[in-house]
C-alpha positions in Angstrom: 24.5 141.6 37.0 23.0 145.1 36.8 25.5 145.9 33.9 24.4 142.8 32.0 20.7 143.7 32.4 21.3 147.3 31.3 23.2 146.1 28.2 20.3 143.8 27.3 17.9 146.7 27.5 20.0 148.9 25.3 20.3 146.1 22.7 16.6 145.4 22.7 15.8 149.1 22.4 18.2 149.5 19.5 16.7 146.5 17.7 13.2 147.8 18.1 14.1 151.1 16.5 16.0 149.6 13.5 14.0 149.1 10.3 14.5 145.6 8.7 14.3 147.2 5.2 16.1 150.5 4.6 13.6 151.2 1.8 10.9 151.7 4.5 12.7 154.6 6.1 10.2 157.3 7.0 10.9 160.8 5.5 12.6 162.0 2.3 15.5 160.2 0.8 18.7 162.1 1.6 20.0 161.5 -2.0 16.9 163.2 -3.3 17.4 166.2 -1.1 21.2 166.7 -1.3 22.5 164.3 -3.9 23.9 165.6 -7.2 21.6 165.5 -10.2 22.6 163.8 -13.4 21.0 161.9 -16.3 22.0 158.3 -15.9 20.2 157.1 -19.1 19.2 159.5 -21.8 15.5 160.3 -21.9 14.0 159.6 -25.3 10.7 159.0 -27.0 10.1 155.4 -28.2 9.2 156.5 -31.7 9.8 159.7 -33.7 6.8 159.0 -36.0 3.4 158.9 -34.5 0.4 157.0 -36.0 -1.9 157.2 -33.0 -4.8 155.0 -34.2 -2.2 152.3 -34.6 0.3 153.1 -31.9 -2.3 154.1 -29.3 0.3 156.1 -27.4 4.0 157.0 -27.4 6.1 157.1 -24.2 9.4 158.4 -22.8 12.0 156.3 -21.1 15.2 157.2 -19.2 16.8 157.3 -15.8 17.8 160.1 -13.5 20.2 160.0 -10.5 17.4 160.8 -8.1 13.7 161.5 -7.7 13.1 165.1 -8.9 10.6 167.1 -10.8 10.6 166.8 -14.6 8.4 168.4 -17.2 7.9 167.2 -20.8 6.3 169.8 -23.1 5.1 168.9 -26.5 4.0 171.7 -28.9 2.6 171.3 -32.4 4.5 173.2 -35.1 1.5 174.3 -37.1 -1.5 174.2 -34.7 0.3 175.4 -31.6 -1.4 172.6 -29.6 0.3 171.9 -26.3 0.5 168.8 -24.0 2.4 168.8 -20.8 3.6 165.7 -18.9 5.0 166.0 -15.4 6.4 163.7 -12.7 9.0 163.2 -10.0 10.0 159.6 -10.5 13.6 158.8 -11.0 12.8 156.3 -13.8 10.6 157.4 -16.7 8.6 154.8 -18.5 5.3 153.9 -20.2 3.7 153.9 -16.6 4.4 157.6 -15.9 5.4 159.3 -19.2 3.0 158.2 -21.9 1.3 160.5 -24.4 -1.9 159.5 -26.2 -1.7 162.2 -28.8 -4.0 164.6 -27.0 -3.5 168.2 -26.0 -4.1 170.0 -22.6 -7.0 171.9 -24.2 -8.0 173.2 -27.6 -6.5 173.4 -30.2 -5.7 169.7 -30.8 -2.7 168.3 -32.6 -2.9 167.9 -36.4 -0.8 166.2 -39.0 2.4 168.1 -38.2 5.7 168.0 -36.5 5.6 168.4 -32.7 8.6 169.8 -30.8 9.5 168.2 -27.5 11.3 169.9 -24.5 12.3 168.1 -21.4 13.4 170.2 -18.4 14.1 169.7 -14.6 12.8 172.9 -12.9 14.2 172.2 -9.5 17.7 171.3 -10.6 19.9 174.4 -11.0 22.0 174.5 -14.2 20.4 171.2 -15.4 20.3 170.6 -19.2 17.2 171.0 -21.3 16.6 168.2 -23.7 15.0 168.6 -27.1 13.5 166.2 -29.7 10.9 166.1 -32.5 8.1 163.7 -33.4 6.2 163.7 -36.7 2.4 163.0 -36.3 1.2 161.1 -39.4 -2.2 160.2 -38.0 -4.0 161.9 -35.1 -5.7 160.1 -32.2 -9.2 158.8 -32.4 -11.7 160.5 -30.2 -13.6 158.5 -27.6 -17.2 159.8 -27.7 -20.2 160.6 -29.9 -19.0 163.2 -32.5 -21.9 165.4 -33.6 -19.9 167.5 -36.1 -16.4 168.9 -36.5 -17.6 170.8 -39.7 -15.2 168.8 -41.8 -17.9 167.4 -44.0 -19.9 170.6 -44.6 -23.4 171.3 -43.5 -25.9 168.5 -43.0 -29.0 168.2 -45.1 -31.3 169.2 -42.2 -29.3 171.9 -40.7 -30.6 175.5 -40.5 -28.9 178.9 -39.9 -29.8 182.3 -38.8 -27.6 185.3 -39.5 -28.4 189.0 -39.1 -28.3 190.8 -42.4 -24.9 192.3 -41.6 -23.4 189.0 -40.4 -21.5 186.3 -42.2 -21.9 182.9 -40.6 -20.5 179.8 -42.4 -18.1 176.9 -42.4 -14.5 177.9 -43.1 -11.7 175.4 -44.0 -8.0 175.6 -44.6 -7.4 178.9 -42.6 -5.2 177.3 -39.9 -7.6 178.6 -37.2 -9.6 175.5 -36.4 -9.6 173.9 -32.9 -9.3 170.4 -34.4 -9.0 169.3 -38.0 -9.2 171.6 -41.0 -12.6 173.3 -40.6 -14.7 175.3 -38.2 -17.8 177.5 -38.1 -17.4 181.2 -37.9 -19.5 184.3 -37.1 -18.4 187.8 -38.2 -20.4 191.0 -38.4 -21.6 194.3 -36.7 -25.1 194.4 -35.3 -25.6 197.8 -33.6 -29.4 197.1 -32.9 -29.3 193.7 -31.2 -27.1 191.3 -29.2 -28.2 188.4 -31.4 -25.5 187.8 -34.0 -26.3 184.4 -35.6 -26.8 180.7 -35.0 -26.4 177.3 -36.6 -28.8 174.5 -35.8 -27.3 171.0 -36.2 -29.5 168.0 -36.9 -28.9 164.4 -37.8 -29.8 163.3 -41.3 -32.7 161.3 -39.7 -34.0 160.4 -36.3 -31.9 161.2 -33.3 -28.2 161.6 -32.7 -28.0 158.0 -31.4 -26.9 159.0 -27.9 -27.2 156.8 -24.8 -30.3 157.1 -22.6 -28.6 158.2 -19.4 -27.9 161.9 -18.9 -26.1 161.6 -15.6 -22.7 160.6 -17.0 -22.9 162.2 -20.4 -21.0 165.4 -21.2 -21.6 167.9 -24.0 -18.4 169.5 -25.3 -17.5 172.2 -27.8 -14.7 174.5 -28.7 -15.4 178.3 -28.6 -13.0 181.1 -29.6 -14.2 184.7 -29.2 -12.1 187.0 -31.3 -13.8 190.4 -31.4 -16.3 192.1 -29.0 -14.9 190.1 -26.1 -14.4 190.6 -22.4 -16.4 189.6 -19.3 -20.1 190.3 -19.7 -19.8 191.1 -23.4 -20.3 187.9 -25.2 -21.9 184.5 -24.6 -23.4 181.4 -26.3 -26.8 179.9 -25.9 -27.2 176.1 -26.6 -30.7 174.9 -27.5 -31.2 171.2 -26.9 -34.5 170.0 -28.5 -35.9 166.6 -27.5 -38.6 164.6 -29.3 -40.4 163.4 -26.1 -43.2 161.5 -27.8 -40.9 159.9 -30.5 -43.0 160.9 -33.5 -40.0 162.2 -35.3 -41.0 165.9 -35.1 -40.0 168.4 -32.4 -42.9 170.4 -31.1 -41.8 173.4 -29.0 -45.2 173.8 -27.5 -45.4 170.3 -26.0 -41.8 169.0 -25.8 -38.6 169.9 -24.1 -36.2 172.6 -25.3 -33.4 173.1 -22.8 -31.4 176.3 -23.1 -28.0 176.5 -21.5 -25.8 179.7 -21.5 -22.0 179.8 -21.5 -20.5 183.3 -20.9 -17.1 184.4 -22.1 -14.3 183.4 -19.8 -11.0 184.0 -21.6 -9.4 184.6 -25.0 -8.2 181.8 -27.2 -9.9 178.5 -27.6 -12.2 177.6 -24.7 -13.4 174.1 -24.0 -17.1 174.4 -23.2 -18.0 171.2 -21.3 -20.9 170.3 -18.9 -22.9 167.3 -17.8 -26.0 166.9 -19.9 -28.1 166.2 -16.8 -27.3 169.8 -15.6 -29.1 171.5 -18.4 -32.4 171.1 -16.5 -31.2 173.6 -13.8 -30.5 177.4 -13.9 -27.4 179.0 -12.5 -28.9 178.9 -9.0 -29.7 175.2 -9.2 -33.4 175.7 -9.7 -35.4 173.5 -12.0 -36.1 175.3 -15.3 -39.5 175.2 -16.9 -40.0 173.4 -20.2 -43.0 172.2 -22.1 -42.3 168.5 -22.1 -41.6 166.1 -19.2 -38.7 168.3 -18.0 -36.2 165.5 -17.9 -33.0 165.6 -20.0 -33.1 162.5 -22.2 -30.2 162.4 -24.6 -31.5 159.5 -26.6 -34.4 161.7 -27.7 -32.2 164.7 -28.7 -33.0 165.7 -32.3 -31.3 169.1 -32.7 -28.6 171.3 -31.1 -28.7 175.0 -31.9 -25.6 177.1 -31.1 -26.6 180.8 -30.8 -23.8 183.5 -30.6 -24.6 186.8 -28.9 -22.4 189.9 -28.2 -22.7 193.4 -26.8 -24.4 195.5 -29.5 -22.6 198.7 -28.3 -19.1 197.2 -28.7 -18.8 197.2 -32.5 -17.9 194.2 -34.6 -18.4 190.7 -33.2 -16.4 187.7 -34.3 -16.1 184.2 -32.9 -15.4 180.6 -34.0 -16.9 177.3 -32.9 -15.7 173.8 -33.5 -15.9 170.1 -32.6 -19.3 169.3 -31.0 -18.9 166.0 -29.2 -20.5 164.1 -26.3 -18.4 162.0 -24.0 -19.1 159.6 -21.2 -17.9 159.8 -17.6 -15.7 162.8 -18.1 -15.2 166.0 -20.2 -13.6 165.8 -23.6 -9.8 165.8 -23.9 -8.7 167.3 -27.2 
Protein backbone atom coordinates (compact mmCIF):
# COMPACT_ATOMS: atom_id res chain seq x y z
CA UNK A 1 0.00 0.00 0.00
CA UNK A 2 2.83 2.39 0.86
CA UNK A 3 4.48 1.60 -2.50
CA UNK A 4 1.27 2.45 -4.38
CA UNK A 5 0.90 5.78 -2.54
CA UNK A 6 4.55 6.64 -3.21
CA UNK A 7 4.13 5.83 -6.91
CA UNK A 8 1.06 8.08 -7.13
CA UNK A 9 2.99 10.96 -5.54
CA UNK A 10 5.82 10.59 -8.05
CA UNK A 11 3.38 10.54 -10.98
CA UNK A 12 1.54 13.62 -9.72
CA UNK A 13 4.79 15.50 -9.12
CA UNK A 14 6.06 14.64 -12.60
CA UNK A 15 2.82 15.77 -14.19
CA UNK A 16 2.89 19.10 -12.35
CA UNK A 17 6.41 19.81 -13.63
CA UNK A 18 5.64 18.96 -17.26
CA UNK A 19 4.63 21.79 -19.63
CA UNK A 20 1.61 21.01 -21.76
CA UNK A 21 3.15 22.99 -24.64
CA UNK A 22 6.86 22.59 -25.37
CA UNK A 23 6.84 26.07 -26.92
CA UNK A 24 6.32 27.50 -23.43
CA UNK A 25 9.60 26.09 -22.16
CA UNK A 26 11.37 28.67 -20.01
CA UNK A 27 14.90 29.63 -21.06
CA UNK A 28 16.72 29.77 -24.42
CA UNK A 29 16.02 27.30 -27.17
CA UNK A 30 18.83 24.72 -27.31
CA UNK A 31 18.81 24.84 -31.09
CA UNK A 32 19.45 28.60 -30.96
CA UNK A 33 22.38 28.03 -28.61
CA UNK A 34 24.04 24.97 -30.09
CA UNK A 35 22.33 24.17 -33.38
CA UNK A 36 24.12 24.59 -36.71
CA UNK A 37 23.43 27.75 -38.67
CA UNK A 38 22.15 27.68 -42.23
CA UNK A 39 19.98 29.71 -44.57
CA UNK A 40 16.83 27.66 -45.14
CA UNK A 41 15.26 30.12 -47.59
CA UNK A 42 17.39 32.73 -49.36
CA UNK A 43 16.97 36.24 -47.95
CA UNK A 44 15.93 38.65 -50.68
CA UNK A 45 14.31 42.03 -51.15
CA UNK A 46 10.81 42.04 -52.59
CA UNK A 47 11.68 44.55 -55.34
CA UNK A 48 14.94 45.71 -56.91
CA UNK A 49 13.45 49.01 -58.06
CA UNK A 50 12.13 51.38 -55.38
CA UNK A 51 9.53 54.08 -56.02
CA UNK A 52 8.89 54.94 -52.37
CA UNK A 53 5.92 57.33 -52.78
CA UNK A 54 4.16 54.47 -54.57
CA UNK A 55 5.63 51.46 -52.78
CA UNK A 56 5.66 53.02 -49.26
CA UNK A 57 8.30 50.51 -48.22
CA UNK A 58 10.34 47.54 -49.38
CA UNK A 59 10.93 44.46 -47.26
CA UNK A 60 13.23 41.48 -46.94
CA UNK A 61 12.01 37.90 -46.62
CA UNK A 62 13.75 34.61 -45.89
CA UNK A 63 14.22 31.90 -43.32
CA UNK A 64 17.13 30.83 -41.12
CA UNK A 65 17.69 27.56 -39.31
CA UNK A 66 17.52 29.28 -35.92
CA UNK A 67 17.01 32.59 -34.14
CA UNK A 68 20.24 34.57 -34.39
CA UNK A 69 21.43 38.14 -34.96
CA UNK A 70 21.24 39.48 -38.49
CA UNK A 71 22.21 42.89 -39.86
CA UNK A 72 21.01 44.41 -43.13
CA UNK A 73 23.06 47.42 -44.25
CA UNK A 74 21.91 49.63 -47.13
CA UNK A 75 24.31 52.26 -48.52
CA UNK A 76 23.63 54.81 -51.28
CA UNK A 77 26.14 54.66 -54.10
CA UNK A 78 26.23 58.43 -54.69
CA UNK A 79 25.12 60.03 -51.42
CA UNK A 80 26.73 57.56 -49.03
CA UNK A 81 23.44 57.49 -47.10
CA UNK A 82 23.18 54.54 -44.73
CA UNK A 83 20.31 52.57 -43.22
CA UNK A 84 20.74 49.62 -40.89
CA UNK A 85 18.08 47.04 -40.07
CA UNK A 86 18.73 44.52 -37.30
CA UNK A 87 16.92 41.62 -35.72
CA UNK A 88 17.16 38.13 -34.24
CA UNK A 89 14.06 36.39 -35.61
CA UNK A 90 14.51 33.19 -37.57
CA UNK A 91 12.01 34.31 -40.20
CA UNK A 92 12.43 37.69 -41.91
CA UNK A 93 9.33 39.41 -43.26
CA UNK A 94 7.58 42.74 -43.68
CA UNK A 95 6.94 42.69 -39.91
CA UNK A 96 10.60 42.88 -38.88
CA UNK A 97 12.67 43.70 -42.00
CA UNK A 98 10.94 46.60 -43.77
CA UNK A 99 12.66 49.71 -45.19
CA UNK A 100 10.75 52.95 -45.79
CA UNK A 101 13.51 54.55 -47.87
CA UNK A 102 14.94 56.54 -44.96
CA UNK A 103 18.49 56.72 -43.61
CA UNK A 104 19.81 56.43 -40.06
CA UNK A 105 20.81 60.09 -40.17
CA UNK A 106 21.85 62.67 -42.78
CA UNK A 107 22.59 62.44 -45.64
CA UNK A 108 19.39 60.96 -47.01
CA UNK A 109 19.10 58.68 -50.02
CA UNK A 110 18.79 60.18 -53.49
CA UNK A 111 17.93 58.87 -56.94
CA UNK A 112 20.68 56.27 -57.02
CA UNK A 113 21.61 52.65 -56.66
CA UNK A 114 21.80 51.37 -53.10
CA UNK A 115 24.04 48.47 -52.15
CA UNK A 116 22.71 45.87 -49.71
CA UNK A 117 24.80 43.69 -47.38
CA UNK A 118 23.27 41.03 -45.11
CA UNK A 119 25.46 39.50 -42.41
CA UNK A 120 25.15 37.26 -39.36
CA UNK A 121 27.68 38.61 -36.81
CA UNK A 122 27.30 35.82 -34.23
CA UNK A 123 27.66 32.94 -36.68
CA UNK A 124 31.29 32.06 -37.36
CA UNK A 125 32.17 31.54 -41.04
CA UNK A 126 28.63 32.45 -42.09
CA UNK A 127 28.08 33.82 -45.59
CA UNK A 128 27.58 37.50 -46.36
CA UNK A 129 24.81 38.19 -48.84
CA UNK A 130 24.77 41.07 -51.33
CA UNK A 131 22.13 42.72 -53.47
CA UNK A 132 21.34 46.06 -55.15
CA UNK A 133 18.22 48.19 -55.38
CA UNK A 134 17.65 51.14 -57.71
CA UNK A 135 15.86 54.12 -56.13
CA UNK A 136 13.76 55.86 -58.79
CA UNK A 137 11.78 58.05 -56.40
CA UNK A 138 12.68 58.97 -52.82
CA UNK A 139 10.39 58.77 -49.80
CA UNK A 140 7.99 61.59 -48.98
CA UNK A 141 8.73 63.41 -45.73
CA UNK A 142 6.11 63.52 -43.01
CA UNK A 143 6.19 67.03 -41.62
CA UNK A 144 6.13 70.73 -42.42
CA UNK A 145 9.00 71.46 -44.80
CA UNK A 146 10.27 75.03 -44.42
CA UNK A 147 12.96 74.81 -47.09
CA UNK A 148 15.43 72.36 -48.57
CA UNK A 149 16.92 75.15 -50.75
CA UNK A 150 15.85 73.28 -53.90
CA UNK A 151 13.73 76.20 -55.15
CA UNK A 152 16.18 79.02 -54.48
CA UNK A 153 15.68 81.92 -52.08
CA UNK A 154 12.20 83.09 -51.15
CA UNK A 155 11.03 86.58 -52.01
CA UNK A 156 11.09 87.69 -48.35
CA UNK A 157 14.34 86.09 -47.29
CA UNK A 158 17.28 88.17 -46.10
CA UNK A 159 20.99 87.38 -45.66
CA UNK A 160 23.94 88.67 -43.72
CA UNK A 161 27.52 87.92 -44.71
CA UNK A 162 30.70 89.48 -43.44
CA UNK A 163 32.58 91.24 -46.24
CA UNK A 164 35.03 88.34 -46.48
CA UNK A 165 32.36 85.63 -46.45
CA UNK A 166 30.51 83.87 -49.24
CA UNK A 167 27.06 82.72 -48.16
CA UNK A 168 24.65 81.31 -50.73
CA UNK A 169 22.71 78.34 -52.08
CA UNK A 170 24.81 75.75 -53.91
CA UNK A 171 23.37 73.01 -56.11
CA UNK A 172 24.77 70.02 -57.94
CA UNK A 173 27.94 69.64 -55.88
CA UNK A 174 27.02 66.25 -54.44
CA UNK A 175 27.44 67.59 -50.89
CA UNK A 176 23.79 68.15 -49.91
CA UNK A 177 22.23 66.38 -46.95
CA UNK A 178 19.07 65.72 -48.94
CA UNK A 179 18.21 66.52 -52.51
CA UNK A 180 20.44 68.51 -54.83
CA UNK A 181 20.89 71.86 -53.04
CA UNK A 182 22.02 73.29 -49.70
CA UNK A 183 23.13 76.61 -48.18
CA UNK A 184 26.83 77.17 -47.51
CA UNK A 185 29.01 79.64 -45.59
CA UNK A 186 32.70 80.07 -46.40
CA UNK A 187 35.16 82.77 -45.34
CA UNK A 188 37.76 84.10 -42.92
CA UNK A 189 36.70 86.65 -40.28
CA UNK A 190 39.67 87.35 -37.98
CA UNK A 191 37.86 90.17 -36.13
CA UNK A 192 34.60 88.46 -35.13
CA UNK A 193 32.91 85.10 -34.43
CA UNK A 194 29.92 86.10 -36.57
CA UNK A 195 30.29 84.57 -40.04
CA UNK A 196 26.90 84.94 -41.69
CA UNK A 197 23.20 84.17 -41.52
CA UNK A 198 20.16 83.48 -43.66
CA UNK A 199 16.68 84.49 -42.52
CA UNK A 200 13.94 82.31 -44.00
CA UNK A 201 10.43 83.75 -44.27
CA UNK A 202 7.21 82.55 -45.91
CA UNK A 203 5.97 84.40 -48.97
CA UNK A 204 3.13 85.74 -46.84
CA UNK A 205 1.74 85.35 -43.33
CA UNK A 206 3.10 82.52 -41.19
CA UNK A 207 4.57 79.10 -41.99
CA UNK A 208 1.23 77.41 -41.36
CA UNK A 209 2.42 75.37 -38.39
CA UNK A 210 0.08 73.84 -35.79
CA UNK A 211 -0.70 75.75 -32.60
CA UNK A 212 0.78 73.30 -30.08
CA UNK A 213 4.52 73.53 -29.34
CA UNK A 214 4.63 70.57 -26.95
CA UNK A 215 4.80 67.86 -29.63
CA UNK A 216 6.40 69.83 -32.46
CA UNK A 217 10.08 69.36 -33.36
CA UNK A 218 12.35 71.67 -35.33
CA UNK A 219 14.94 69.80 -37.42
CA UNK A 220 17.85 70.80 -39.67
CA UNK A 221 20.99 69.32 -41.17
CA UNK A 222 24.31 70.97 -40.22
CA UNK A 223 27.76 70.05 -41.52
CA UNK A 224 30.80 71.96 -40.16
CA UNK A 225 33.77 71.59 -42.52
CA UNK A 226 36.47 74.03 -41.39
CA UNK A 227 37.14 75.75 -38.05
CA UNK A 228 35.57 72.81 -36.24
CA UNK A 229 36.04 71.15 -32.87
CA UNK A 230 34.34 71.35 -29.49
CA UNK A 231 33.88 74.95 -28.40
CA UNK A 232 34.91 76.41 -31.77
CA UNK A 233 31.71 76.66 -33.79
CA UNK A 234 27.97 76.89 -33.22
CA UNK A 235 24.64 77.94 -34.69
CA UNK A 236 22.09 80.39 -33.37
CA UNK A 237 18.46 79.97 -34.38
CA UNK A 238 16.23 83.03 -34.11
CA UNK A 239 12.52 82.21 -34.04
CA UNK A 240 10.37 85.34 -34.51
CA UNK A 241 6.67 85.21 -33.63
CA UNK A 242 3.98 87.72 -34.57
CA UNK A 243 2.21 87.76 -31.21
CA UNK A 244 -0.47 90.33 -32.07
CA UNK A 245 -1.19 88.93 -35.53
CA UNK A 246 -0.77 92.22 -37.40
CA UNK A 247 1.51 90.63 -40.02
CA UNK A 248 4.65 92.42 -38.83
CA UNK A 249 7.25 91.23 -36.33
CA UNK A 250 8.22 93.90 -33.79
CA UNK A 251 11.31 92.89 -31.80
CA UNK A 252 10.51 95.47 -29.13
CA UNK A 253 7.11 93.99 -28.24
CA UNK A 254 7.03 90.42 -29.56
CA UNK A 255 8.84 87.14 -28.97
CA UNK A 256 12.21 86.34 -30.48
CA UNK A 257 13.43 83.01 -29.12
CA UNK A 258 17.15 82.33 -29.60
CA UNK A 259 18.39 78.75 -29.41
CA UNK A 260 22.06 77.69 -29.66
CA UNK A 261 23.44 74.46 -31.07
CA UNK A 262 27.17 73.85 -30.53
CA UNK A 263 29.40 71.62 -32.62
CA UNK A 264 29.21 67.94 -31.66
CA UNK A 265 30.91 65.96 -34.42
CA UNK A 266 32.10 66.05 -38.01
CA UNK A 267 29.94 65.07 -40.95
CA UNK A 268 26.26 65.83 -41.20
CA UNK A 269 24.59 66.45 -37.84
CA UNK A 270 20.84 66.23 -37.30
CA UNK A 271 19.88 69.25 -35.21
CA UNK A 272 16.55 68.42 -33.60
CA UNK A 273 14.71 69.74 -30.56
CA UNK A 274 11.18 70.25 -29.31
CA UNK A 275 9.83 73.69 -30.14
CA UNK A 276 8.44 74.16 -26.63
CA UNK A 277 12.01 73.91 -25.26
CA UNK A 278 13.16 77.14 -26.94
CA UNK A 279 11.70 79.12 -24.01
CA UNK A 280 14.35 77.71 -21.63
CA UNK A 281 18.10 78.22 -21.34
CA UNK A 282 20.60 75.35 -20.95
CA UNK A 283 19.95 75.30 -17.19
CA UNK A 284 16.18 75.02 -17.62
CA UNK A 285 15.46 78.62 -16.67
CA UNK A 286 12.79 80.64 -18.48
CA UNK A 287 14.42 83.08 -20.90
CA UNK A 288 13.32 86.70 -21.18
CA UNK A 289 11.54 87.86 -24.35
CA UNK A 290 9.57 90.98 -25.21
CA UNK A 291 6.26 89.26 -25.97
CA UNK A 292 4.17 86.83 -23.98
CA UNK A 293 7.10 84.43 -23.55
CA UNK A 294 5.19 81.40 -24.86
CA UNK A 295 6.40 79.46 -27.92
CA UNK A 296 3.48 79.56 -30.37
CA UNK A 297 4.48 77.91 -33.65
CA UNK A 298 1.31 79.00 -35.46
CA UNK A 299 2.56 82.60 -35.07
CA UNK A 300 6.08 81.92 -36.39
CA UNK A 301 6.95 84.33 -39.22
CA UNK A 302 10.73 83.90 -39.64
CA UNK A 303 13.64 81.58 -38.82
CA UNK A 304 17.14 83.01 -38.87
CA UNK A 305 20.07 80.56 -39.01
CA UNK A 306 23.22 82.31 -37.77
CA UNK A 307 26.62 80.63 -38.20
CA UNK A 308 29.46 81.54 -35.78
CA UNK A 309 33.03 80.25 -35.47
CA UNK A 310 36.22 80.97 -33.55
CA UNK A 311 37.84 84.08 -35.07
CA UNK A 312 41.34 82.86 -34.11
CA UNK A 313 41.12 79.57 -36.02
CA UNK A 314 41.31 80.77 -39.61
CA UNK A 315 38.80 80.01 -42.33
CA UNK A 316 35.29 78.92 -41.36
CA UNK A 317 33.14 76.75 -43.59
CA UNK A 318 29.82 74.99 -42.97
CA UNK A 319 26.73 73.74 -44.78
CA UNK A 320 23.08 73.71 -43.69
CA UNK A 321 20.15 71.92 -45.30
CA UNK A 322 16.56 70.72 -44.99
CA UNK A 323 14.70 72.78 -42.40
CA UNK A 324 11.58 70.83 -41.42
CA UNK A 325 9.14 70.59 -38.50
CA UNK A 326 7.80 67.20 -37.44
CA UNK A 327 5.18 66.12 -34.91
CA UNK A 328 5.62 63.71 -32.00
CA UNK A 329 9.21 62.73 -32.83
CA UNK A 330 12.43 64.04 -34.42
CA UNK A 331 12.87 63.88 -38.17
CA UNK A 332 14.15 60.73 -39.84
CA UNK A 333 16.06 61.53 -43.06
